C-alpha positions in Angstrom: -6.6 26.6 3.9 -2.9 27.1 4.4 -0.8 25.6 1.8 1.4 23.5 4.1 -1.2 21.9 6.0 -2.8 21.0 2.6 0.5 19.5 1.4 0.9 17.4 4.5 -2.7 16.3 4.2 -1.8 15.0 0.7 1.3 13.2 1.8 -0.4 11.6 4.6 -2.8 10.3 2.0 -0.3 8.7 -0.1 0.0 5.2 1.4 -3.8 4.6 1.3 -3.9 6.1 -2.1 -1.2 3.8 -3.4 -2.9 0.7 -1.9 -6.1 1.6 -3.3 -4.7 2.4 -7.0 -2.9 -1.3 -6.6 -6.4 -2.7 -6.0 -8.0 -0.8 -9.0 -5.0 -1.1 -11.4 -3.1 -4.1 -10.0 -2.8 -5.9 -13.6 -1.7 -2.6 -15.3 2.2 -1.6 -15.5 3.8 0.4 -12.8 3.9 3.7 -14.9 0.2 3.6 -15.4 -0.4 3.0 -11.7 2.0 5.9 -10.6 0.2 8.2 -13.0 -3.1 7.5 -11.6 -1.6 8.0 -8.2 -0.2 11.4 -9.3 -3.4 12.4 -10.9 -5.4 11.7 -7.5 -2.7 13.3 -5.2 -2.4 16.5 -7.2 -6.2 16.9 -7.3 -6.1 16.1 -3.4 -3.8 18.9 -2.8 -5.3 21.4 -5.1 -2.1 21.9 -7.1 -3.9 23.6 -9.8 -5.1 26.3 -7.4 -1.7 26.6 -5.6 0.0 27.2 -9.0 -2.5 29.9 -9.9 -1.9 31.6 -6.6 1.9 31.2 -6.6 2.2 29.0 -3.8 3.9 26.7 -6.1 6.4 28.7 -8.4 8.2 25.7 -9.7 5.4 23.2 -10.6 7.8 20.8 -12.4 10.2 20.6 -9.3 6.9 20.2 -7.0 5.6 17.2 -9.3 9.0 15.7 -9.1 8.9 15.7 -5.4 5.5 14.2 -5.3 6.7 11.7 -7.6 9.4 10.7 -5.5 7.2 10.5 -2.3 4.9 8.1 -4.6 7.9 6.2 -5.4 9.3 5.9 -1.8 5.9 4.8 -0.4 5.6 2.0 -3.0 9.1 1.1 -2.2 8.1 0.9 1.5 5.2 -1.0 0.9 6.5 -3.6 -1.6 9.5 -4.2 1.1 6.4 -5.0 3.7 3.9 -7.9 4.3 1.1 -5.8 2.7 1.8 -7.2 -0.7 3.3 -10.5 -0.3 4.0 -13.4 2.2 7.4 -12.9 4.2 9.9 -15.4 2.8 10.1 -19.1 4.6 13.5 -18.9 6.4 16.3 -21.6 5.2 15.9 -23.1 8.8 12.4 -23.8 8.4 12.8 -25.2 5.0 15.5 -27.8 6.2 13.6 -29.0 8.9 10.5 -29.8 6.8 12.7 -31.5 4.1 14.7 -33.7 6.8 
């Protein structure tokens, strides 16, 4: 399989992966959840094979890039309603307390 299409498939998998890791490791620290996500994602895109075949010539930079994708996905998901209820507006609070 072409490396670029393999990478894009791996990246498309990140939101579901992060959500699944949160479900499995929800009570663990963020660093442990990120390590688990990195491990799963690296295996999903067959990073070891890509390094061996020289499609990835700087593995540390590649891992850093994947890490940033995971961080960005977590930031986006944390900013959305997937993890919490939207805050009650002050207007709604005022009308219920009056």
